[in-house]
N, C-alpha and C positions, 0 to 999 in steps of 0.2 A: 627453418623455417622462419623467413624474416616477417616478421609482427609490425614493424616497424618500417614502410619504405621512406628514401630518402625526401624525395619529395610530395607534397600534401598538394591534394588536388581541388580545386575550389568546383561545388556543383555549380549547375548552370541553372535558367530559368527559377522556380519558386526555390530551389536552395540555395540561391547565389551566396545567402549572408553565410553561409556552414562550409566549413572544410573539412576534407576528410583526411586520414590517415590510412587510409588502402587507397594506392598509386591505380590502381583498374576501376576505380569509382562506383565500386560492388554496395549493393545495400545490405540491410542487415537481413536476416530472414524470419520477421516478426509475426507472428501465429496471435492476430487479436480475436476475443470472443467477447461481444456484450453478453452479459449474464443477466439474469429475471428485474433486475431495475439498471435497464441498456445504459445510463451514462457509468456504470461501473465495470470494468474493461477486465480481465481475464488474459494475459498475456504470457506466451513462450518465446524464446529462442533456442535455438540447436547448440547443444554440445561439439566437441569436436575432441574425441578422445584419440590415447594411444597408449604406450607402454609407460609413459608417466602420472596419467591421470589424464583431465580434461582441459580445456578452454574453453570459454563461450565469452560473447559477447554482451553485457544485459543491459546498458542504456548506451544510444549514439542518438543527439540531439535530433538531430535533422531525420532520421529516418523515423521517429517517433512521431516527430511532426506532421510527415508524410500521410502518414495515419491518423491525421486528427489530433492528435497527442501531443500539444505544442508545450506545454507547461515550462514554466523558466524554474526548473526548480536549483534552491538557492542552499537549502543546507541537510547534511546527511547524516541520521540518527540510529544509535546502534544500540540493543538491550540484549543483556542473558540475562535468562532465567534459571534458575538451578534447577527445578522439579515442577512434574509434567501438574497439571491441577493450578496453575499462576495463570490470573487471569488479570490484563493490564488492559482500562478501560471503562467504559465508553469514552472518545477524547474527542474533541474538537477546539478550535480557535474562532473564535466570533470576529466578524470582519472589524475593522480592514484586514487583519491578520488572518481570515480565513483561509486552510492550506488543504493542498493537491497532495496527495499521497500515492506514492510507488512504491509497494511493501512485495522484499521477499524472505525466504527462509535460509540462512548462512550453515544452520545447524538444526537439526531433528525437523517438527512437523510440528502446527499449530492448526484452531481450527480461528479461521480470521473471519469479522464480523464487521459490514458496514448497516450501519441504520440509515435511513433519509428522515433528513429534518427540514426538506426545504416545504414549507407550507403549504405555497403552489402546486407539491407535485403532487400527481395522483397517488405514487407511493410510499405520500407519510406517512411517517411511523412503523414502517414497511423494514425488512432488513434483508442483508445476502447472508450467505454463510458458506464457506467455503474452506475444504482443509489447502495449507500450503506442504511444501515439504522440500528440503536442500536436494533433495535424490529427484524430485520432480521438475524442480529448475522454475517453478510460476512464479508470475510477480502478479500482483494485484494493483489496478489503479481505482484509488478512490477521489471523486472528485469531491472541492468543497460542496460543504450543504451536507456533509455525513459526519455522522459520529463512529468513530471507530475504534475498535478492540478486538484483543485476542484470547484464546489461551493455549497453554502450550502441554501439548500431548507426547514428547519425550523428555527425560533429563538434558539439564545442557541445554537448552534452544538458543538458539542466537539468530535474533528478527534484528534487520534493517531495512529502512526505509528514507526516499528520497521528501522532501517538502518543497512544495515552491512558498513556504512563507518564514521567516523566522519565527523561532519560540516566543510569545512576550504572556509574561504570567500574567499580564491586568485581563488578557481576552480569551484564558485557557478557561473550558470549561466543560461539562461533562455532563451524560445519562448513566443511571445506576443499570446498573450487566445485570439486577436481577428482575428486573421490572417484568410483571406478568404480562403488560399490555403490548410487551414488545414480542413478546412468547419464542424466545431465544432458546434451542435448545441446546443448551451447554455440556460438553462431555464431562462434567463434576457435581456433585452435588455441592447440596450451600453448606452444609456442615465441613467440607473437605475441602473448598477452594483457599488459595496464598492470594490475599489481596492485601492494596496499602490500604491504610486508614482513609486516604483521601480518597481512593475511588469506590472503597465501603460506603464513607456518604455522600455520595454524589444523586443527585434529584434524580424522583419519576417524570418520564415524558409528562405528566398529564402536570407538575409543579413548574415546566421549565419555560421559561420566557421564553416568545417566540426570536429566535435567532435570524434564521435564516426566511427571510419572506420571501 
């Protein structure tokens, strides 16, 4: 099967700035769902399997833009966690380095969490918690204005995510994973959680200076 035709074809109309590597001009079959906080999106794309394994497209800029998901991703990040019960988060970056994230699991399973920090939002302080797995082939789009974190559910879990702003240590921030005000039902007890010292010392939401107005 030819995955890379000889000639790239330009899109027309709204897509005129993008080139396709598909000579037939076919779009990705994106399945996009708004969650309880509608700005957070669950995205699935089909996998095509044969005796070798599978192939799937996970990101095509023009097709995401056609669904109103027009972030210009600039950086890819990947983490590996050896043990279940590892929590990374809850993290964000302050403007002007605030990040939209597109999160997927390459190996294992996680409980992925996004907390709304937008002071003007009716869902301020609320969160989305959803399981993502390599087998499920899901992606979670988390816009700017949210803190993000996850808990690993299996050993040797690998998480990959795209961001639309580069990392800036000077703008790095976070909210404490165990803040009772957030009411997150983490799948690990406080005595058993694996955390970095940095994440252990993150402030509670009530102590956080407003970040996203």
